[in-house]
C-alpha positions as CSV (number, residue, x, y, z in Angstrom):
1,M,70.4,-304.0,110.4
2,K,68.5,-301.0,109.1
3,D,70.1,-297.7,109.4
4,M,68.6,-295.8,112.2
5,A,66.8,-292.6,111.3
6,A,69.0,-289.6,111.6
7,A,68.3,-287.5,114.7
8,P,66.4,-284.3,113.9
9,T,68.6,-281.2,113.5
10,P,67.5,-278.4,115.8
11,P,66.7,-275.1,113.9
12,L,69.6,-272.7,113.6
13,P,69.1,-269.2,114.9
14,R,68.1,-266.7,112.3
15,D,71.0,-264.8,110.9
16,Y,70.4,-261.1,110.4
17,A,73.0,-259.6,108.1
18,G,73.5,-256.0,108.9
19,F,70.9,-254.0,110.9
20,N,67.9,-255.9,112.2
21,W,65.2,-253.5,111.1
22,T,62.3,-255.8,112.0
23,G,63.5,-256.3,115.5
24,F,64.4,-252.6,116.0
25,Y,61.0,-251.5,114.8
26,T,59.2,-254.0,116.9
27,L,61.0,-252.9,120.1
28,Y,60.5,-249.2,119.1
29,L,56.7,-249.8,118.5
30,K,56.5,-251.5,121.9
31,E,57.9,-248.4,123.5
32,V,55.5,-246.1,121.7
33,R,52.5,-248.3,122.4
34,R,53.5,-248.5,126.0
35,F,53.0,-244.8,126.6
36,W,50.2,-244.4,124.1
37,K,48.1,-247.0,125.8
38,V,47.8,-244.8,128.9
39,G,47.6,-241.5,127.0
40,M,45.5,-239.8,129.7
41,Q,48.5,-240.2,132.1
42,T,51.4,-239.7,129.7
43,V,50.0,-237.1,127.2
44,A,47.0,-235.3,128.7
45,A,48.4,-234.9,132.2
46,P,51.6,-233.1,131.2
47,V,49.5,-230.7,129.0
48,V,47.2,-229.9,131.9
49,T,50.3,-229.3,134.0
50,S,51.7,-226.8,131.4
51,L,48.4,-225.0,131.3
52,L,48.5,-224.7,135.1
53,Y,51.9,-223.1,134.9
54,M,50.7,-220.7,132.3
55,M,47.8,-219.7,134.6
56,V,50.1,-219.2,137.5
57,F,52.9,-217.3,135.8
58,V,50.9,-215.5,133.1
59,V,47.2,-215.3,133.8
60,A,47.5,-214.6,137.5
61,V,49.7,-211.5,136.9
62,K,47.1,-210.1,134.4
63,G,49.7,-208.3,132.3
64,A,51.6,-206.9,135.2
65,A,54.8,-208.7,134.2
66,P,57.0,-206.5,132.0
67,P,58.1,-207.7,128.5
68,I,61.2,-209.8,128.3
69,D,63.6,-209.5,125.4
70,G,61.0,-207.2,123.7
71,V,58.3,-209.8,123.8
72,A,55.3,-210.3,126.0
73,F,55.9,-212.4,129.2
74,A,53.5,-215.1,128.0
75,T,55.3,-215.3,124.6
76,F,58.6,-215.7,126.5
77,V,57.4,-218.4,128.9
78,A,55.5,-220.6,126.4
79,P,58.5,-222.1,124.6
80,G,60.1,-222.9,128.0
81,L,57.1,-224.7,129.1
82,I,56.9,-226.7,125.8
83,M,60.6,-227.6,126.2
84,M,60.0,-228.6,129.8
85,T,57.4,-231.1,128.8
86,I,59.7,-232.6,126.1
87,L,62.5,-233.0,128.6
88,N,60.5,-234.5,131.4
89,N,58.5,-236.9,129.2
90,A,61.5,-238.2,127.2
91,F,63.3,-238.9,130.4
92,A,60.3,-240.6,132.1
93,N,59.6,-242.9,129.1
94,S,63.0,-244.7,128.8
95,S,63.9,-244.6,132.6
96,S,60.6,-246.2,133.7
97,S,60.5,-248.7,130.9
98,L,63.9,-250.1,131.7
99,L,63.3,-250.0,135.5
100,Q,60.0,-251.8,135.2
101,A,61.6,-254.5,132.9
102,K,64.3,-255.1,135.5
103,M,62.0,-255.2,138.5
104,M,59.6,-257.6,136.8
105,G,62.3,-259.8,135.3
106,L,61.4,-258.9,131.7
107,T,64.8,-257.9,130.4
108,S,64.9,-261.1,128.5
109,D,62.2,-259.8,126.3
110,F,64.7,-257.5,124.5
111,M,68.0,-259.3,125.5
112,T,67.1,-262.7,124.1
113,P,65.9,-261.7,120.6
114,P,68.6,-261.2,117.9
115,L,69.0,-257.5,118.7
116,S,72.4,-255.8,118.9
117,P,73.2,-253.2,121.6
118,L,72.9,-250.5,118.9
119,E,69.4,-251.6,117.9
120,Q,68.3,-251.8,121.5
121,V,69.6,-248.3,122.4
122,M,68.1,-246.8,119.3
123,A,64.7,-248.4,120.0
124,F,64.6,-247.2,123.6
125,S,65.9,-243.7,122.9
126,L,63.7,-243.1,119.8
127,G,60.7,-244.4,121.7
128,A,61.5,-241.9,124.5
129,A,62.1,-239.1,122.0
130,T,58.8,-239.9,120.3
131,R,56.9,-239.4,123.6
132,G,58.7,-236.2,124.4
133,I,58.0,-234.7,120.9
134,V,54.4,-235.9,120.8
135,V,53.7,-234.3,124.2
136,G,55.6,-231.2,123.2
137,L,53.5,-230.8,120.0
138,V,50.2,-231.3,121.9
139,T,51.3,-228.8,124.5
140,A,52.4,-226.3,121.8
141,V,49.0,-226.5,120.1
142,V,47.1,-226.0,123.4
143,V,49.3,-223.2,124.6
144,A,49.0,-221.4,121.2
145,L,45.2,-221.3,121.6
146,L,45.6,-219.2,124.8
147,P,44.7,-215.5,124.1
148,N,47.9,-214.1,125.6
149,A,50.5,-216.6,124.1
150,H,51.0,-214.9,120.7
151,M,53.3,-217.6,119.5
152,T,55.5,-217.0,116.4
153,F,57.9,-219.1,114.5
154,A,61.0,-217.0,113.8
155,Q,63.4,-219.8,113.1
156,P,61.7,-223.2,112.6
157,W,65.0,-225.0,112.1
158,A,66.1,-224.1,115.6
159,I,62.8,-225.4,117.0
160,A,63.3,-228.7,115.3
161,Y,67.0,-229.0,116.1
162,F,66.8,-228.2,119.8
163,G,63.5,-230.0,120.3
164,V,64.7,-233.3,118.8
165,G,68.1,-232.9,120.4
166,A,66.6,-232.4,123.8
167,A,64.3,-235.4,123.4
168,L,67.2,-237.6,122.4
169,I,69.4,-236.3,125.2
170,L,66.9,-236.9,127.9
171,G,66.0,-240.3,126.4
172,F,69.6,-241.3,126.8
173,V,69.8,-239.9,130.3
174,G,66.6,-241.9,131.1
175,I,68.3,-245.1,129.8
176,L,71.3,-244.5,132.0
177,T,69.0,-243.8,135.0
178,G,67.0,-246.9,134.3
179,L,70.1,-249.1,134.1
180,W,71.5,-247.6,137.3
181,S,68.2,-247.7,139.3
182,E,67.2,-250.7,141.3
183,K,63.9,-249.3,142.6
184,F,61.6,-246.4,142.0
185,D,63.1,-244.5,144.8
186,H,66.3,-244.2,142.8
187,L,64.4,-243.0,139.8
188,A,62.5,-240.4,141.9
189,A,65.8,-239.2,143.4
190,I,67.2,-238.4,139.9
191,T,64.0,-236.7,138.9
192,N,63.6,-234.6,142.0
193,F,67.2,-233.7,142.7
194,L,68.7,-233.4,139.2
195,I,66.2,-233.2,136.3
196,M,63.7,-230.8,137.9
197,P,66.2,-228.4,139.5
198,M,68.2,-228.2,136.2
199,T,64.9,-227.5,134.4
200,F,63.7,-224.8,136.7
201,L,67.1,-223.1,137.0
202,S,67.7,-222.9,133.2
203,G,65.7,-219.7,132.4
204,T,62.3,-221.3,131.7
205,F,60.5,-218.4,133.4
206,Y,63.1,-215.7,133.6
207,L,66.4,-214.4,132.1
208,V,69.4,-216.0,133.7
209,D,71.3,-212.7,133.3
210,K,69.0,-211.2,136.0
211,L,70.3,-213.7,138.6
212,P,73.0,-212.6,141.1
213,E,76.4,-214.1,141.0
214,P,77.5,-216.9,141.3
215,F,74.1,-218.3,140.1
216,R,74.3,-216.3,136.8
217,S,77.6,-217.8,135.8
218,A,76.6,-221.3,137.1
219,S,73.5,-221.2,134.8
220,H,75.7,-221.0,131.8
221,F,77.1,-224.4,132.7
222,N,73.6,-225.9,132.8
223,P,73.0,-227.8,129.5
224,F,69.3,-227.3,129.9
225,F,69.8,-223.5,129.6
226,Y,71.2,-223.9,126.1
227,L,68.4,-226.3,125.1
228,I,65.7,-224.0,126.3
229,D,67.5,-220.9,125.0
230,G,68.0,-222.3,121.6
231,F,64.4,-223.7,121.4
232,R,63.1,-220.3,122.5
233,Y,65.2,-218.6,119.8
234,G,63.3,-220.6,117.2
235,F,60.1,-218.9,118.4
236,I,61.1,-215.3,119.2
237,G,64.3,-214.9,117.2
238,H,66.5,-213.9,120.1
239,A,68.9,-216.0,122.2
240,N,70.4,-215.0,125.6
241,G,73.4,-217.3,125.3
242,S,75.7,-218.4,122.5
243,L,73.6,-220.2,119.9
244,T,76.7,-221.8,118.4
245,A,77.8,-223.1,121.8
246,G,74.3,-224.5,122.3
247,M,74.3,-226.3,118.9
248,L,77.7,-227.8,119.5
249,M,76.8,-228.8,123.1
250,T,73.6,-230.5,121.9
251,A,75.4,-232.5,119.2
252,A,78.2,-233.5,121.6
253,L,75.7,-234.7,124.3
254,V,73.7,-236.7,121.8
255,I,76.8,-238.5,120.5
256,G,78.5,-238.9,123.9
257,L,75.4,-240.2,125.6
258,A,74.5,-242.5,122.8
259,L,78.0,-244.0,122.9
260,T,77.8,-244.4,126.6
261,C,74.5,-246.2,126.4
262,W,75.7,-248.5,123.7
263,L,78.8,-249.5,125.7
264,L,76.7,-250.3,128.7
265,F,74.2,-252.3,126.7
266,R,77.0,-254.2,125.1
267,A,78.5,-255.0,128.5
268,G,75.0,-255.9,129.8
269,W,75.6,-253.6,132.8
270,R,72.9,-254.3,135.4
271,L,70.8,-256.1,132.8
272,Q,72.3,-259.6,133.1
273,S,72.1,-261.5,136.4
């Protein structure tokens, strides 16, 4: 009796030794192309919103606002508006991406491939940070062209440090929100009742030292205050709060939030049915 042909051996899963750079870059590129494909909505619209803020808070007063910290009111407000676009857009990218994937049943697109939790978190957070930084750069260029802006660059390292740090922090917060949310109402609640109030109450358009107590002291517990204050310091060379505290807080939040996101992805929290 002839030996029967051996049964075909199914292919083994590809073994990635170390970091899966190909998978990470593919997921990151998917996140970038996701927002770039609708650039009018994700890039142009926030820039127009920032210009409207400049018109309301700067052009409308026609120079009636007194200088703040020795600089013109428009020069003081401009960095805050740029940082606001970075914060909002970094958060929106990662939170909406994860929520849409969950609602449409597409989490298997990044859970099934040989991607570790670290690679997944890095791809989503860096994709969100990319959107925040891109929108911030476009906003900075457009605002700098306004006649009253008079933007300077006193400490470029501070602009880079707090700009990138803020984009990563809100990217991680967006990941946590996307994991927690089950519908867009949940996402809107975090945006309207947490992100926006913390942004507007962080000294974007004013000095927090001018606030009455207890709001003045409470503002110094708002992490957005240190992000905006440090970012503004890079432009005008003057900080209202402790620059060292802001730098340490930024680093601590990036590390702490990154670790939290990694642990949740490793556990598959609200990702696996």
